[in-house]
C-alpha positions as CSV (number, residue, x, y, z in Angstrom):
1,X,-17.8,-4.3,43.9
2,X,-16.6,-6.5,46.5
3,X,-15.8,-10.1,44.9
4,X,-13.7,-8.1,43.0
5,X,-11.3,-6.0,45.7
6,X,-11.1,-9.7,46.9
7,X,-10.0,-11.0,43.9
8,X,-7.3,-7.8,44.1
9,X,-6.6,-8.6,47.5
10,X,-5.1,-12.4,46.5
11,X,-3.3,-11.3,43.4
12,X,-1.4,-9.1,46.1
13,X,-1.0,-12.3,48.5
14,X,0.1,-14.5,46.2
15,X,3.2,-11.9,45.4
16,X,3.1,-11.6,49.3
17,X,2.7,-7.6,49.2
18,X,2.2,-6.4,52.4
19,X,-0.2,-2.1,51.8
20,X,2.8,-0.6,52.1
21,X,4.6,-2.1,49.5
22,X,1.7,-1.3,47.6
23,X,1.7,2.6,48.0
24,X,5.6,2.6,47.9
25,X,5.3,0.7,44.4
26,X,2.5,3.0,43.1
27,X,4.3,6.5,44.5
28,X,6.8,5.3,41.9
29,X,4.6,4.9,39.4
30,X,3.2,8.4,39.8
31,X,6.5,9.9,40.3
32,X,6.9,8.7,36.5
33,X,3.9,9.5,35.4
34,X,4.1,13.1,37.0
35,X,0.2,12.4,38.2
36,X,-0.2,11.9,42.0
37,X,-3.6,10.6,41.2
38,X,-1.8,6.8,40.4
39,X,-0.7,7.1,44.6
40,X,-2.9,4.2,46.4
41,X,-2.7,5.0,49.8
42,X,-3.3,2.3,52.5
43,X,-6.3,3.1,53.7
44,X,-7.6,3.8,50.0
45,X,-6.3,0.1,49.3
46,X,-8.2,-1.4,51.9
47,X,-11.4,0.3,51.0
48,X,-10.9,-1.6,47.6
49,X,-10.3,-5.0,49.0
50,X,-12.5,-4.5,51.9
51,X,-15.4,-2.3,51.0
52,X,-16.0,-2.7,47.6
53,X,-14.4,0.6,47.0
54,X,-14.6,1.0,43.4
55,X,-10.7,2.2,42.2
56,X,-10.2,5.2,39.7
57,X,-8.5,4.2,36.3
58,X,-5.8,5.8,37.5
59,X,-5.3,3.5,41.1
60,X,-6.8,-0.1,38.6
61,X,-3.7,0.9,36.5
62,X,-1.3,1.0,38.9
63,X,-3.4,-1.9,40.5
64,X,-2.4,-3.6,37.5
65,X,1.0,-2.7,37.0
66,X,2.0,-4.1,40.6
67,X,0.0,-7.2,40.1
68,X,0.8,-7.9,36.9
69,X,-3.0,-8.0,35.6
70,X,-4.4,-8.2,32.5
71,X,-6.4,-4.7,33.1
72,X,-8.4,-5.9,30.9
73,X,-9.8,-9.0,32.8
74,X,-10.2,-6.8,35.5
75,X,-12.3,-4.4,34.3
76,X,-13.8,-7.5,34.0
77,X,-14.3,-8.0,37.3
78,X,-15.8,-4.3,37.5
79,X,-18.5,-5.5,35.1
80,X,-16.7,-3.7,32.2
81,X,-16.6,-5.7,29.2
82,X,-14.5,-4.5,27.3
83,X,-14.9,-7.4,25.1
84,X,-18.5,-5.8,24.3
85,X,-18.1,-2.7,22.9
86,X,-18.7,-3.2,19.6
87,X,-21.8,-4.8,20.6
88,X,-22.6,-2.1,22.8
89,X,-22.0,0.9,20.6
90,X,-24.9,-0.8,18.3
91,X,-27.3,0.1,20.5
92,X,-26.4,4.0,19.7
93,X,-27.8,5.2,16.4
94,X,-25.3,7.6,14.9
95,X,-26.5,9.8,12.1
96,X,-23.2,11.0,11.1
97,X,-20.8,8.1,9.6
98,X,-17.8,7.6,11.7
99,X,-14.8,5.9,12.0
100,X,-15.0,3.0,14.6
101,X,-11.3,2.8,17.0
102,X,-12.3,-0.5,18.9
103,X,-9.3,-2.8,18.9
104,X,-11.0,-5.7,16.9
105,X,-9.7,-8.9,19.5
106,X,-9.0,-11.5,17.5
107,X,-8.7,-14.6,19.8
108,X,-12.7,-13.6,19.8
109,X,-15.3,-16.0,18.7
110,X,-18.4,-16.5,16.9
111,X,-21.0,-19.5,17.3
112,X,-21.2,-21.0,13.1
113,X,-22.9,-24.1,11.6
114,X,-19.8,-26.0,10.9
115,X,-22.0,-29.0,9.8
116,X,-24.8,-29.0,7.6
117,X,-27.4,-31.7,6.2
118,X,-25.4,-33.0,3.6
119,X,-28.2,-33.6,1.6
120,X,-28.9,-29.7,1.6
121,X,-29.3,-28.4,-1.9
122,X,-26.8,-25.4,-2.2
123,X,-28.0,-23.8,-5.2
124,X,-32.0,-23.1,-3.4
125,X,-32.2,-20.5,-0.8
126,X,-33.1,-22.5,2.9
127,X,-33.2,-21.3,6.4
128,X,-29.9,-22.3,7.5
129,X,-31.4,-23.1,11.4
130,X,-33.2,-26.3,9.9
131,X,-30.5,-27.7,8.0
132,X,-27.4,-27.3,10.5
133,X,-26.5,-30.7,12.1
134,X,-23.8,-28.8,14.3
135,X,-22.7,-25.6,15.7
136,X,-19.6,-24.4,16.7
137,X,-16.7,-22.1,17.8
138,X,-14.2,-20.4,15.2
139,X,-12.3,-17.4,15.6
140,X,-13.5,-14.8,14.1
141,X,-10.3,-14.0,12.6
142,X,-11.1,-17.5,10.1
143,X,-14.1,-15.6,8.8
144,X,-13.4,-15.7,4.5
145,X,-9.4,-15.4,5.4
146,X,-9.3,-12.2,7.1
147,X,-7.2,-10.8,10.0
148,X,-9.5,-8.7,11.6
149,X,-6.2,-7.0,13.3
150,X,-5.1,-5.7,9.7
151,X,-8.3,-3.5,8.7
152,X,-10.0,-0.3,10.1
153,X,-13.4,0.1,10.6
154,X,-15.9,2.5,9.6
155,X,-20.1,2.5,9.7
156,X,-22.2,4.8,7.5
157,X,-24.5,6.8,9.9
158,X,-28.4,6.3,9.9
159,X,-28.9,9.1,8.3
160,X,-26.0,9.0,5.5
161,X,-28.3,8.2,2.1
162,X,-25.4,9.5,-0.4
163,X,-24.3,6.0,-1.4
164,X,-27.8,4.0,-1.1
165,X,-28.9,1.3,-2.5
166,X,-25.0,0.1,-2.9
167,X,-24.3,1.1,0.6
168,X,-27.4,1.5,3.0
169,X,-27.1,3.4,6.0
170,X,-26.2,1.6,8.8
171,X,-23.8,-0.4,7.6
172,X,-20.2,-1.6,9.0
173,X,-17.1,-1.0,6.7
174,X,-13.8,-2.9,6.1
175,X,-11.9,-0.4,5.4
176,X,-7.5,-1.6,4.3
177,X,-5.7,1.5,5.3
178,X,-3.3,0.0,2.5
179,X,-5.0,0.7,-0.2
180,X,-5.1,4.5,-0.6
181,X,-4.9,5.2,-3.9
182,X,-7.4,6.4,-6.2
183,X,-8.0,4.5,-8.6
184,X,-8.5,6.3,-12.5
185,X,-10.2,2.9,-14.1
186,X,-10.3,-0.8,-14.4
187,X,-14.3,-1.7,-13.2
188,X,-16.7,-2.9,-15.8
189,X,-19.7,-1.5,-13.6
190,X,-20.5,0.7,-11.1
191,X,-21.2,-3.0,-8.9
192,X,-16.9,-3.2,-9.0
193,X,-15.8,0.4,-9.0
194,X,-13.9,0.5,-5.4
195,X,-15.5,2.3,-2.5
196,X,-13.8,4.5,-0.3
197,X,-13.5,6.0,3.0
198,X,-12.6,9.4,3.4
199,X,-12.0,11.5,6.2
200,X,-12.6,15.6,6.2
201,X,-12.6,17.8,9.2
202,X,-15.9,18.1,9.2
203,X,-16.2,14.5,9.3
204,X,-16.4,10.9,7.5
205,X,-17.4,10.5,4.1
206,X,-18.1,6.7,2.1
207,X,-17.9,7.4,-2.0
208,X,-16.6,6.2,-4.9
209,X,-14.2,8.7,-5.9
210,X,-12.2,10.2,-9.0
211,X,-9.2,12.9,-8.5
212,X,-8.2,15.7,-11.3
213,X,-5.7,18.7,-11.3
214,X,-5.7,18.5,-6.9
215,X,-9.1,17.8,-6.8
216,X,-10.8,14.9,-5.6
217,X,-14.7,14.7,-6.5
218,X,-16.8,12.2,-4.0
219,X,-19.6,10.8,-6.2
220,X,-22.8,9.2,-4.9
221,X,-24.9,6.2,-5.9
222,X,-26.7,8.1,-8.5
223,X,-30.4,6.4,-7.5
224,X,-29.4,8.5,-4.0
225,X,-29.3,11.9,-5.6
226,X,-26.4,12.9,-3.7
227,X,-24.5,16.0,-5.0
228,X,-21.2,15.9,-5.8
229,X,-19.0,16.7,-3.2
230,X,-14.9,19.1,-4.7
231,X,-12.3,18.9,-2.6
232,X,-8.8,19.8,-2.7
233,X,-6.7,16.6,-2.5
234,X,-4.5,15.8,-0.4
235,X,-4.9,19.6,1.7
236,X,-8.4,19.3,2.4
237,X,-9.5,15.9,2.8
238,X,-7.6,12.1,3.9
239,X,-7.9,9.3,2.6
240,X,-8.5,6.1,5.0
241,X,-8.4,3.5,2.8
242,X,-10.8,1.4,0.8
243,X,-14.2,-0.6,2.0
244,X,-13.0,-3.9,1.4
245,X,-16.0,-5.8,3.4
246,X,-19.7,-4.8,4.3
247,X,-22.2,-5.9,6.6
248,X,-25.7,-4.4,6.6
249,X,-29.0,-5.3,8.8
250,X,-31.9,-6.5,6.8
251,X,-34.3,-4.9,9.4
252,X,-35.8,-2.4,8.7
253,X,-36.3,-1.5,11.9
254,X,-33.1,-0.6,12.7
255,X,-33.2,2.8,10.8
256,X,-34.8,5.4,13.2
257,X,-36.6,7.0,9.9
258,X,-37.2,6.3,6.3
259,X,-34.9,7.8,3.7
260,X,-36.8,11.3,3.2
């Protein structure tokens, strides 16, 4: 962590700040926040810069405020990659369906095929890697015209079979929280019926829904044989939004156990 400390020292020196200046500035922040943990004593600042001591989250906040640094970037100096939180979180299998509160990075990019063999027959199934002529990076926000900052995200628990096979366990949900009104009809088949993401004090649900006489019924896929759940609405349960996108793994090894 010495290199990170050296970067912080260079940031301080670029502003012509002395150790005493930083200590006094941190005291102002601590006074405003009513928490002495934000104070950076001269001796501690020296250890951070020269000995590789890792600052506490409070002192790191103070340093970023004083030096005008992006705290996300500084955390990266300490090998804490916030941009990888979603990827790292996917390593941990959670049984219960739940919301995802990570803030999507609108600047994130993905490697995508941007040039295919012009002779490929798009009517047939093919292995993409064999026909890609050129790969490139594209902003995730451009995928399908979706503004990733607009939506919320949910994850169907690895043991939640209530919407299978329409929504398999382990699926990532894109939720539009601007669409909270339950539609009473208008679909021609179950595949067109809106799916909703809901929050209850005991957890989250991903289901089809119907509302009648102040009661909301949560309906699973018929093949799942999940029981219909009824709650007083809106007193007992909240509609987070409508599921407008779905991503799933096709690798059965990604599931901890097969369907009971």
